[in-house]
N, C-alpha and C positions, 0 to 999 in steps of 0.2 A: 234645595242640597248643589254642592258645587264637587264636582266628579275630580276626581284627580288631574284628565287630564284636561281642566282648568288650570292648575296650577302651572303642569307641564308647559300647557301654550303658551299662559303671561309667560313663563322661563324665558321660553322659548322667542317668544318679541322683547320680550325685552334686551338678549343677548343681540341679538338682531339693529335692535335700533340703535344701541347701543356700543355695538360692534367690540364685544367683551369676547373673552375665552370662558371655561370655567373656573383656572383658577382665577380670573381675575372679576368675574361674578362672584364667586367663594371668598376674597380676599375683603369686598364690598359689606358680602353677609355677615365675616365672619368664622368662614367654615371653610373646610380642606376641600382641596379640588373632588377628593374621592366622593368625601358624602355629596356634594352638589351634581356628580359624575352618577353617584347609585340614584341619586332621586330620578335625574331627567330621565332615566333608563325602566325608572317604577319599581326597583327592585328594593326599596328601603323604603321603611315606615317613620317620619323624622320623629323626633322627640319635639314638643312642645316649645322648648325654648326655641329648636331650628327653626321650624314654624315658623316662630314671632317673628327672629333678624331675617328670615324672605320675607315677612309681608312688610315690614318697612323697608327692606329694599325697595318692590316694588311700588311703595309709597302708598300702599292702603292703612285703610283704619287697622286697630289690634287688636283682634277678635274674629279680624273677614272671616277667615279661612274654617273657625272652628263647627261649624257643622259637619267640612267638609272634614274635618280632623276623626269626629266622632264617626263617621260611615268609613274611615279608611284604617282608625285601628280598634274599632269594636266591631264592630260588621262584616268586611273582611277579611280580617285575622281574628289568629286567635288570639284574642286582650292577653296584655301585658301588664302587669300591676305598675313596673316602672316606669312606665311611660304616661300608664292613668292616671296615678295620683300628681306628678307632677301637675296635667292637665286640667286636672277639678282644683288644686288649687288657683290655675291662674286663673278658670275661667268666675272661680269667689272670689275672687281681684280684680277684675272686670266687669264684673257684677251680669255675667251670663249667664243667669241661674235656666234659662231653658235649657243652656247646653249642660248643665248638671243634672234639668233631671229626663231627660235626653239618655244619657250618660251611664245613670243608675236605673230606667224604663233596662235596658239594656243590660247594663251586668246581673244584676238579680235573675235573669233566668237563670245564671249558674249560682245556688246557696254560699258557695264556700267564699262570697265578696261581700257576703254578712258584715261576719265580724272585722272589714279590713274597713271597707264605708262609717261603719258606727267609728268605728277611731278616730276617722278623718272627720266625722262628725263632729268628736270632743273636742277637737283642735281648732275646726273653727270657731263652735260655742266661746271658748275659748280665747279667741282671737275678736271674739266683736263681729264675727259674719257671724250672725242671725239668720238671713233669709235661704242661706243657704246650705245652713246647718240644719234649719227646719226641713228644708227637702230631705235630705237621708237621712234624717230622722225617721218622717211619714215613709220612706221607701222603706228603711229596712224593719219597721214597725211592721207596714204591711206583707212584708217579706214572713215573719218568724211562722211558723206554724204551728210550734209550740207555745200555744196560748199562756202560758206560765212563768214562759220563757221570762229572766232577770232582765235581759235585754231586750226583753220587748214593756218592761214594766220603765227599765230606763228612759228608756226612747219614750216613752208616757208624760215621765217629769220633763227632761228636756224637752218638749212639745208645751207642756202646761207652764213652764214658766216661759216661752217663748212667746206664746197669749195672753200671757197679763198684758193689759194698757189700761188707757185709759176710759171706755167705754166698762161701764159698770155690771151689761147687761153683758157682755161677752164674756169680761171674768167670770161672771156666773155659769157659765157654760162650759168655759177651762177647766174650775175646779171641779163643776159633778162628771164631765170624760174625764177625768185622771183622779176621782177620789177611788173609784176601783180597784187602782195597782196597785195601791199603797203599799198594802201585804207585800207583791210577791218582790219590795225590792230587796236589797238588803238590809239590813236588823240597822247599822249607823244608818244608810242614806233615810231609812224610812224617818228617824229623827227629824233630818233637816226638810224632807217631803213634810211630814203633821207640822213643822212650822210653816212653813208657807202656805198651809191650804188654809191654815189657823190665819195669817194672818191679809189673808183677801177672800175670808168668812164675814173678818171683822170690819177691814174696810165696807162688805156692804149691811155691816151691822148684820149678822144675820148668828142670832145670841146663841140660840140652842146650837148649833153646828162646831161653833164659836169653842160653847162648852165641852162638845162629847167629845171633840179632837184635842183642844187641849189638857182634857182626862186622857185622854188614850194618851199623848206625847206623854204626861206623867211618870203614865205606869210605863212606858217601855222606857223612860232614860233611869227611872229607880232600876229595874235589871240592869240595863248595861251597864251601871254607877256600881255592880254588887258583879258584876264580873268583873269589871275593872282591876277590883277592887283586892281578886282574889287571886295570889304568889304568883299564879302562875300565865297570869294575862301578858300576854303583847301590847303594849303601848303604842305601839308603829299603826294599827288599827283603825287609831282615836284618829289622826290624825288630819285623816282626809274629811273629820267634822267642819266647817262654818264656826264654829264656839265651841268651846270648854263644854266638857260631859256637861256636868254641875250646871252648868245655862239650860240645859235644853228642862232642869226638872223645875226650875228656878222662876221660869219664863212660865210654865205652865200654867204656875202659881201666881205668875202676873196677867197671865191670858183670865183665869178662870176671877183672877178680886175685880181682872174689866169688865165679866158680867157680871156680875153680883151689880157693881153700881151703872152700869145701865138697866138694871132692872132696879135700881134704888134702894136695893137689899143692902147699907153702904157700912153695918155692922159687920156680917160676915167678906162684905171688901178689906175691910180692917183686918180680919186674922189672916185673909190672904196675905197681906202687907206685910203683915210681923214676920208672916214664913219666910219673906225673902228679904228682908230689914235682914235676919241673922242667918249671914254664910260663914259661922267661925267653924263648922263642921267641914269648912272643902279645904283637903289639903294641903293640891299642886301652894309654887307658890311662887312660878313661869312670871314673865308684864302683862301675857298674854289671860291669864288670869285673873293676874292684879286685877285689869282692867277693866275686864267686864265685872267680878266681885263690886271695883267702886261705882257701877254701872248701877248695878241691883241694889244697892244700900242708897242712894242714889233716888230711885221711881222711889223705893219704900219709903223716903222722908218725904217727896213731892205726896203719894198716892195717899197716905193718913192725912198728911193735914187737907187734902181735895176731899178725902171719907170726910172731916170733923166742918167741910164747908158746905160739903151737902147735906149733911145733917144741921142747918144752919150756925154753926158757930162763925161770927162774922168778924173775932179776934184773932180768928189765922190767916185775914184773909193779906194784909202786907206782909202778911211771913212768907206768903205763899208767891206772894208778886215779888219780892225778894231772895226768891229761890230760882224762880226762874228767871229772875233779870241774869244771872250771871250762866244761863245753857243757854244758848242758840238755840237747838236741838228741839228745847223742850218750850220754846215762848210760844207756838201755835198753840198747844194741846193747854197749854196753864192760862192765855187768854181764852178761851174757848171756855174751862172747866170754870176757872171769873167767873164770865159771864151768866154760866147756865146756873152757877145761884145766884149771883146778883137778882137774875131774874125768873127766879124763885121765890126768895128772899127779899127781893127791893131792899140791896143791897149800893151801895152806889159808888159809883166803880168809876166815875168820869176821870178823876188823877191818875190814874190806873193805864185805862185806856190811852188818857192825852200821852204819855210816860212813850209805852210799845207802838202808838199808832204806825212811824215809820216801820220800824222791825219788821210789821205782821203784813206789810204789805206786799212782801215779792209771795207770800204761800199766798197770793189771793190773782194773781197773774194766770190765762189759761194754762201757762206750761211751766210749774214751779218746779224745777231743775236741781233748787239744790238737794248737793249733796248732803244725807241726813240717816241717821240708823234707821227711821224708820218708813215702810215701800212707800214706793210713789202713791199706791193703791189709799194706804191711811192716811196721806198727806192729801190728797184729791178729801175723802170722807171725810176730815178734821178742818177742812180747810174751809168746803163748802156749807159745812155745820155750822161754823163759829163766824159765817158771816150771816146766816140766816137767828143765833141769838147776839148776835149784835147790831144787826136792823131788831130787833123785838126790842132789844134794847131803849135804842133808841130813839124806835116810834115808841113806846109805851112812857121813857120821858118826853114828850113830845119834841124831841129834836128828829123835825122831819125830811132836814136836806139831809141828815149822816144817814137816818136810820132808809131812806129812800136808794142812797147809794148803796148800800150795804145790799139792798134788796133785790137790785140788780146789778148787782158783781156778782153775788151768787147762784144768780138764776142764772146767767151766762156761766158761771161754772160748772151747774148741777147740770144743761143741757153738753156741755163741752164732755160731761162725766155721761152723761145717758144715765141719771139718775133719775128717775119716772117720779117719785115719793117727796124727791125733795124738789124739782121743778112743782110739783105740786104745795108745798110747803112755804113756798115762797107766789106761786100765784095767791093761795088763799090772805096771806099775808099782808100782801101790796089793796085785794080789795077788801080788805078792810080795812085800813087808812086811805083810800084812795083819794077820799072828798081834803084830803089834805096836804094829795099830789096837786105841785101846782101842771101848766100844762105843758112846761117842756118831761117833765118826769114824767111826766104820762103816754107822751110819744115817745118819750123811750123804751119803757112799756112797754110800748106794742108796737112798736120794731123790734124788741126781742122774744116778745110769741111767733111775731110769725117768722122772721128769722130761724133757717135753723130744720124748722120747720118742716118747710119747703114739698119735703122729698115725704113726709108721711102728716096727709093730712086727716089721717086715723089718730095719729095719736093729739095732736094739737086739739080738735075736739072732744077728746075723750077725756083731756085736761078740765079745758076749759069748763064744757058739765060737768068733772067734779067738784066745782068752789060753792 
């Protein structure tokens, strides 16, 4: 820790070395002489902007004195929010996360700072300063004595969103940790929270959980739609939602149809698709509503064709391929559906795969960050499954070079998202066709199986022993 005398003594040394008076020093720092004089006497606590100016004059790195500033501004004096708030923002800009952590721990000895810090956390979150926001949310949540408080639940909601990433095991733990807090959120926030949870469980293929949460989302959306239709309803409250209100009910049907599809109940999946295909009951006519109506109608049309494909109706194959060709965001799931159907019913889809080959490639990289309506977790899961289906299709049809290419690509992707079940599926597929793999392919496979598991020998032995 750097103490007050350090700044003062360094300023004194600088003044002596440069032959300056206080006014001249003030001009160099962009401060008036009175401020500099107060600092030299130790009778004034600097604002963070003034501290930054002095730090630059002394030729020191940005944030050099921030740990000292915590001591002076919070520990040794009565904390002043007008000084602390800009300091927290400056720490976030410079990524001085430890200083934020220290400051918050000291401030929350007084719980009156909890709502103020929560507001700053929200500003950090909306500005994309997620690491800084997470520190504040964690600290505010820990300080909440009323364990059923809405602020506690909302902090947990934000932390859940911030914890989602590429690692599927971590995503599962984040969802499990957050789920008990959903009911404590504001009723409208619950809609978005349930939507996010359903998407997470969908990416994990936890279909029972998806169905359970989707049903709950649909029930709550119906209640809110009834309330919103009443003459005395204030529509302003619904502006906080990320989607038009009707979309949450339609999304519930879309999710439940997806669950039926995953379970092979295609007739039931069709029933759900017909529900969100007909949105003539939606009364609003604004641009955002129109956009989402169009999206759901498009998804319904596609999913009706998918259901027909999955029961063996080859006649809709090229109609569906033509449909996804015009929508970039549907290409990945579209090729996945086509390839699954081909593997099930021995359709020949060589022409379709050749047509979409290069448009699929970005999804198979480890960092597929393309802007998309689907969550990154869903894209990661679907691209990994698509690799498996493509690998199976090509290997089954004795196109071994292409097949093994997708095995190796999918294996890397499955490792990247830490999906053990997916890793195992690629291992089994490779071993089934090992005799057709060239020496070079076998070497790449062996390297892939050892690289990335060095830190976890138990995991690789468990996977290999499961073959």
